[in-house]
Each structure stands twice: as C-alpha cells, then as structure tokens.
C-alpha positions in Angstrom: 86.7 -139.8 -8.2 84.1 -137.4 -6.8 83.6 -137.5 -3.1 81.1 -139.9 -1.6 78.1 -137.7 -0.5 76.9 -138.8 2.9 73.8 -137.8 4.9 73.3 -138.5 8.6 69.9 -139.4 10.1 70.0 -138.8 13.8 72.2 -136.5 15.9 72.0 -138.3 19.2 74.7 -140.2 21.1 75.8 -142.4 18.2 76.3 -139.5 15.9 78.0 -137.3 18.5 80.3 -140.1 19.8 80.9 -142.2 16.6 79.6 -141.0 13.3 80.6 -137.4 13.1 84.2 -137.9 14.4 84.5 -141.0 12.3 83.6 -139.1 9.1 86.6 -136.9 9.7 88.7 -140.1 9.1 87.0 -141.1 5.9 88.9 -139.6 2.9 87.1 -138.4 -0.2 83.8 -138.1 1.6 81.5 -135.1 2.2 78.7 -134.7 4.7 75.9 -133.1 2.7 73.3 -132.8 5.5 71.9 -134.2 8.8 68.4 -134.6 10.0 66.9 -134.9 13.5 63.4 -134.1 14.7 64.7 -132.7 18.0 65.4 -128.9 17.5 67.8 -129.0 20.5 70.1 -131.4 18.6 70.0 -129.3 15.5 71.1 -126.3 17.6 73.9 -128.4 19.1 75.1 -129.2 15.6 75.2 -125.5 14.7 76.9 -124.5 18.0 79.6 -127.2 17.7 80.3 -126.2 14.1 79.2 -129.6 12.7 77.0 -128.0 10.0 75.6 -124.8 8.9 71.8 -124.3 9.5 71.0 -124.8 5.8 72.5 -128.3 5.9 70.3 -129.4 8.9 66.7 -130.7 8.6 64.0 -131.8 11.0 62.5 -134.0 8.3 64.5 -136.9 6.9 62.5 -137.1 3.7 63.2 -133.5 2.8 66.9 -134.0 3.5 67.0 -137.0 1.1 65.1 -135.1 -1.7 67.3 -132.0 -1.5 70.7 -133.5 -0.9 70.5 -136.8 -3.0 73.2 -138.5 -0.9 75.2 -141.6 -2.1 75.2 -143.1 1.4 72.9 -142.5 4.3 74.0 -143.3 7.9 71.1 -144.2 10.2 71.9 -143.5 13.8 68.5 -143.4 15.4 66.9 -145.7 17.9 66.2 -149.3 16.6 62.4 -148.9 16.3 62.9 -146.3 13.6 65.6 -148.1 11.6 63.3 -150.0 9.2 61.3 -147.0 8.1 64.4 -144.8 7.6 66.3 -147.5 5.8 63.4 -148.0 3.4 63.1 -144.2 2.8 66.9 -144.0 2.1 66.8 -146.9 -0.3 63.8 -145.4 -2.1 65.8 -142.3 -2.5 68.6 -144.3 -4.3 71.1 -144.3 -1.4 73.1 -147.1 0.1 72.6 -147.4 3.9 75.0 -147.8 6.8 72.9 -148.4 9.9 73.5 -148.7 13.6 72.8 -152.0 15.2 70.5 -153.9 15.5 69.2 -153.5 12.0 65.5 -153.7 13.0 63.4 -155.1 15.9 61.9 -158.0 13.8 63.0 -160.5 11.2 60.1 -159.4 9.0 61.5 -155.8 9.0 65.0 -157.1 8.2 63.6 -159.1 5.3 61.7 -156.0 4.0 65.0 -154.0 4.1 66.9 -156.8 2.3 64.2 -157.1 -0.4 64.1 -153.3 -0.9 67.9 -153.1 -1.2 67.9 -156.0 -3.7 65.2 -154.3 -5.8 67.0 -151.0 -5.7 70.4 -152.5 -6.5 71.8 -150.9 -3.3 73.7 -152.2 -0.3 72.9 -152.1 3.4 75.5 -152.7 6.2 75.3 -152.5 10.0 77.9 -150.9 12.2 79.3 -153.8 14.2 82.5 -151.8 14.9 84.0 -154.2 17.5 85.3 -156.5 14.7 87.1 -153.5 13.2 89.2 -152.9 16.3 92.8 -153.6 15.3 93.6 -156.3 17.9 90.5 -158.3 16.9 91.5 -158.1 13.2 95.1 -159.1 14.0 93.7 -162.2 15.9 91.4 -163.2 13.0 94.3 -162.8 10.5 96.4 -165.1 12.7 93.6 -167.7 12.9 93.1 -167.6 9.2 96.8 -168.3 8.7 96.4 -171.4 10.8 98.8 -170.4 13.5 96.9 -171.9 16.4 95.1 -174.8 14.7 91.3 -175.3 14.7 89.3 -173.6 17.4 86.9 -175.7 19.5 85.8 -173.6 22.4 85.1 -169.9 22.8 84.2 -168.4 26.1 82.9 -164.8 26.3 82.0 -162.9 29.4 81.1 -159.4 30.5 81.0 -158.0 34.1 79.4 -154.6 34.3 77.5 -152.6 37.0 73.8 -151.9 36.6 73.4 -149.1 34.0 71.2 -147.1 36.3 69.7 -143.8 35.1 72.3 -142.9 32.5 70.6 -145.1 29.9 69.0 -143.2 27.0 65.2 -143.1 27.1 64.8 -145.5 24.2 67.0 -148.2 25.9 65.1 -147.7 29.2 61.9 -148.6 27.3 63.2 -151.9 26.0 61.8 -155.1 27.6 64.5 -157.1 25.8 67.8 -155.4 26.4 71.0 -157.1 27.0 70.9 -159.7 24.2 69.0 -157.5 21.8 70.8 -154.2 22.2 74.3 -155.4 23.1 74.2 -159.1 22.3 74.3 -158.4 18.5 77.8 -156.9 19.1 78.8 -160.0 21.1 77.4 -162.6 18.6 78.9 -160.6 15.7 82.3 -160.9 17.3 81.9 -164.6 17.9 80.8 -165.1 14.2 83.9 -163.1 13.1 86.4 -164.9 15.3 85.1 -168.4 14.4 84.3 -167.4 10.8 87.7 -168.3 9.2 87.6 -172.0 10.0 83.8 -172.5 10.2 81.9 -169.8 8.3 80.3 -170.2 4.9 82.8 -169.1 2.2 85.3 -168.7 5.1 83.6 -165.5 6.3 81.1 -165.9 9.1 80.0 -168.6 11.5 76.5 -169.0 12.8 75.1 -171.3 15.5 73.1 -174.3 14.5 71.4 -174.5 18.0 71.5 -172.6 21.3 70.2 -172.5 24.8 69.9 -169.5 27.1 68.9 -168.8 30.7 68.1 -165.3 31.9 68.4 -164.4 35.5 65.4 -162.6 36.9 61.8 -162.1 35.7 61.2 -162.1 31.9 58.7 -159.3 32.2 61.3 -156.6 32.8 64.6 -155.7 31.0 67.0 -158.5 31.2 70.4 -157.7 32.7 72.0 -161.1 33.1 72.0 -163.9 30.5 74.0 -167.1 30.1 74.0 -168.7 26.6 75.5 -171.7 24.9 75.9 -171.5 21.1 76.6 -174.7 19.2 78.4 -174.5 15.8 79.3 -177.1 13.2 82.3 -179.4 13.6 81.8 -179.8 17.3 82.6 -176.2 18.2 80.8 -174.5 21.1 80.7 -171.0 22.5 79.5 -169.8 25.8 78.4 -166.2 26.4 77.7 -164.7 29.8 76.5 -161.0 29.9 76.2 -159.7 33.4 75.1 -156.1 33.9 74.5 -156.5 37.7 77.9 -157.7 38.7 79.6 -156.4 41.8 82.9 -157.9 40.7 85.6 -155.8 39.1 84.3 -154.4 35.8 85.3 -156.4 32.7 84.0 -154.8 29.5 84.4 -157.9 27.3 86.7 -160.9 27.8 87.2 -163.8 25.3 89.0 -167.0 25.8 89.4 -169.0 22.5 90.9 -172.4 22.9 92.4 -173.9 19.7 94.3 -177.1 18.9 97.8 -175.7 19.5 97.2 -172.6 21.7 94.8 -170.6 23.8 94.0 -167.0 23.0 92.9 -164.3 25.6 91.3 -161.2 24.2 90.5 -158.4 26.6 88.6 -155.2 25.8 88.0 -152.2 28.1 91.4 -151.7 29.6 93.9 -154.2 31.1 96.0 -153.8 34.3 97.1 -157.4 35.0 100.0 -159.0 36.9 99.9 -162.7 37.1 102.4 -164.9 38.9 102.2 -168.6 38.3 104.1 -171.9 37.8 104.8 -173.4 34.4 104.6 -177.2 34.6 105.9 -177.4 31.0 109.0 -175.1 31.7 109.4 -176.1 35.4 109.8 -172.6 36.6 107.8 -169.6 37.8 106.1 -167.4 35.2 105.3 -163.7 35.2 102.8 -162.0 32.9 102.0 -158.3 33.1 99.9 -156.0 30.9 98.9 -152.4 31.1 96.7 -151.3 28.2 94.0 -148.7 28.2 92.0 -150.2 25.3 92.4 -153.9 24.5 94.9 -156.6 23.8 95.1 -160.1 22.3 97.5 -162.7 23.7 98.5 -166.2 22.8 99.3 -168.7 25.5 101.0 -172.0 25.1 103.9 -174.1 26.6 103.7 -172.0 29.8 104.3 -168.7 27.9 102.2 -165.7 27.1 102.9 -163.6 24.0 101.3 -160.4 22.9 99.6 -160.6 19.5 98.3 -157.0 19.3 97.2 -154.2 21.5 95.0 -151.1 21.1 95.8 -148.1 23.2 93.1 -146.9 23.8 90.1 -148.7 22.3 89.6 -146.9 19.0 85.8 -146.9 18.6 85.9 -143.9 16.3 88.7 -145.3 14.2 86.9 -148.7 14.0 83.7 -147.0 12.9 85.6 -145.0 10.3 87.2 -148.2 9.0 83.8 -149.8 8.8 82.5 -146.9 6.7 85.6 -146.9 4.5 85.2 -150.7 3.9 81.5 -150.2 3.2 82.3 -147.5 0.5 84.9 -149.7 -1.0 82.4 -152.6 -1.3 79.9 -150.3 -3.0 82.6 -149.2 -5.5 83.5 -152.8 -6.1 79.9 -153.9 -6.4 80.2 -156.6 -3.8 78.3 -157.5 -0.6 79.7 -155.5 2.2 81.1 -156.9 5.5 78.5 -156.7 8.1 75.7 -156.8 5.5 72.0 -156.7 6.2 71.8 -160.5 5.7 74.5 -160.9 8.3 72.6 -158.5 10.6 69.5 -160.6 10.1 71.3 -163.7 11.4 72.6 -161.8 14.4 69.0 -160.7 15.3 67.7 -164.2 14.7 70.3 -165.5 17.2 69.2 -162.9 19.8 65.5 -163.7 19.3 66.2 -167.4 19.6 68.0 -166.8 22.9 64.9 -165.1 24.2 62.8 -168.0 22.9 65.0 -170.5 24.8 64.9 -168.5 28.0 61.1 -168.3 27.8 61.0 -172.1 27.6 63.2 -172.6 30.6 66.5 -172.9 28.7 65.2 -175.3 26.0 67.5 -176.2 23.1 66.5 -174.1 20.0 67.7 -175.4 16.6 68.6 -172.8 13.9 68.8 -173.4 10.2 72.0 -172.2 8.7 72.2 -169.5 5.9 72.2 -170.9 2.4 74.8 -170.0 -0.2 72.5 -167.5 -1.8 71.0 -165.9 1.2 69.4 -166.8 4.5 66.9 -169.5 5.3 
C-alpha cells in the first residue's frame, strides 16, 4: 500500500514532544508538510532537520491545497481546533486532533457533522489509554479476572504550575477539568468501559457533582468530583495542582468484586510493610518504576500486572496514530472518536456547572446507539 500522507498543523510543544517523534514510530507513513504561523517555530523545524523549508508553511490552507494529505494532525491550542478541523475535513483529510476537541459542544457537533458529510473520521489523542500498563489492565478486566468493578478512585497531587505554563493555558479561566480533566475522564471511561460501556467500549457518567476549591473567577487548580455510572458504579476524581504533599502524577484505585487494582503513573518508588490478616503474617511490597505500573491486590498479596519503564508518551501517541490509520483503512469508527471526545467535554462542562451551583447534582443523558444525545 502507498504510505499514508500526513500533514501537521502546529509546531509547538505537542508537536515537538509528541507528534514528530511519534511519527518516526508509525510505519508506512510520510510527513508531507507542517504549518505554523510563528516563523520562529518554522526556523526551529529547519534547524532540527524536521523538514526542508519547502515543506513548511505559515498558512494551513496553503499546506492543505498543495500537499493534499490523507491525515491531518492538529496540534494547536484548543480555541483553534474547530476551524482547523473543519478546514482539514473540507480538504478531504481525516483528522487526528489534540485534546480537547473544541471549547464548546456546538463546535464539537459542527466537526462531527462535517466529518459525516465528508465521509471522514476524526479522533482525539487521549494517549493515556494507550500506555501499555493501562491496556494490560483493561484486557484483564475484560477477561473477567477481577469480577465486576464498583468503585474507582482517581487522584492527582501536583505543585502549582507556576510560570512554565504555555501562554494559551495561562489564559484559560477553566483549566484543570477542561485542559487535563478530559485525559482523566477518558481513562475512567476506558477502564470501566468493558463491563459498563455501550457495546462494551466506553462508560459515561449518568450524573455527577463537583466542588472547586477557590474562586470560580480564576483558573481552577483544585477540584473534587463524584461521577455516577449505571449498575451502581461510582468514581471519584480529585485533581489537586496546589498540593504540598509528595507529587503523584496520577493514581487510580479500582475496587472489583474479587480484587483491588492499584494503577500508578509518573514514577513509583514504594516500600510498604504491613500485616496480612488473611495470611496471618507480615507482608512486604516494593516497587521501583520510572513510568507506571498496575498491581492486583487480594488475599493479603500484591502482584504486578504490568509496568512501563519509563512512561512511553511518544510510543502511546504513535500507537494511537497507528490505530487511527488502521480504523480508516477498515472503514470503522476509530477509538477516541470525535463523538467520544464530545462526551468527555460534556462531562467537564457539567462538572463546572455543578461547581457553579455549589456542588449540585447534574444529570447527564447517555449516548444513544447511533450517536450522542
């Protein structure tokens, strides 16, 4: 088969840290051009040997007209996503977009409608679910090794981001749930999706409540949410970017009928001494992992399911792109589709609605079999 022709819109942090190195791990693909309105980033691409000057553009429209790519990667700030996705779809390309898909539900719907009319697919890069230890955990859940899940707890402890944030993030009034929360809720939907999701794929909350610590007229840095799912399953999500405690990038505790799972992302150096009531003797659990790990705990024992050393963000993004191209070739809705991204955004916006109402319970209609409600 001829190589998949890929164009890249945006040469900022996402492209430099994820997209460009990930494309080196996507076989039978060819980068045909990149566009960015910032001349400094275009010079960076030439100096680093990413592309020759004739493959670089300041104008995205000109790039699309002259290169006619099969797939366009949109790696620009979220407020530009809708316009660029629509431009790429109008040029006949499929779209692989950074998260969140767009700032509003109306813009997501416009992208979905345009993709349907063009007969093209749109997917969003929620790369967390493509990390190997998360996928190994989901596979074990799907096999029924631990029984039905009933409680998921997710938490993050991070220092204040300070001045190192990109300018577009610093401008956001809604930050932690909008910019990062879509990653967190995607991972929850993925881990609970086997037993609970429509067609055994994804799980979406039917109601939620959220409290945000601090004034709502400035970027939120601490949020506490409860997400209710069908079949009496609940998830809690605490995102704390002002913590003075030891940094924990992302921790998940998933309690199931027959076992509890502990998933740690962001490096693990753990030594735990305890007493097993079931085994009537002391227990020792130790882990040293630079990336992440998944463990199953039951009967006083802890067993490693899978580990990632270190966290393979680039490899996970490459896997997401490869799976997207495979879905295009098979003519099927891709994993992490625009419809799924719409639901993640709807969840984040409902969290803000609840917080603005003092933590009120917000009901959410579930997606239908043919789309989203």
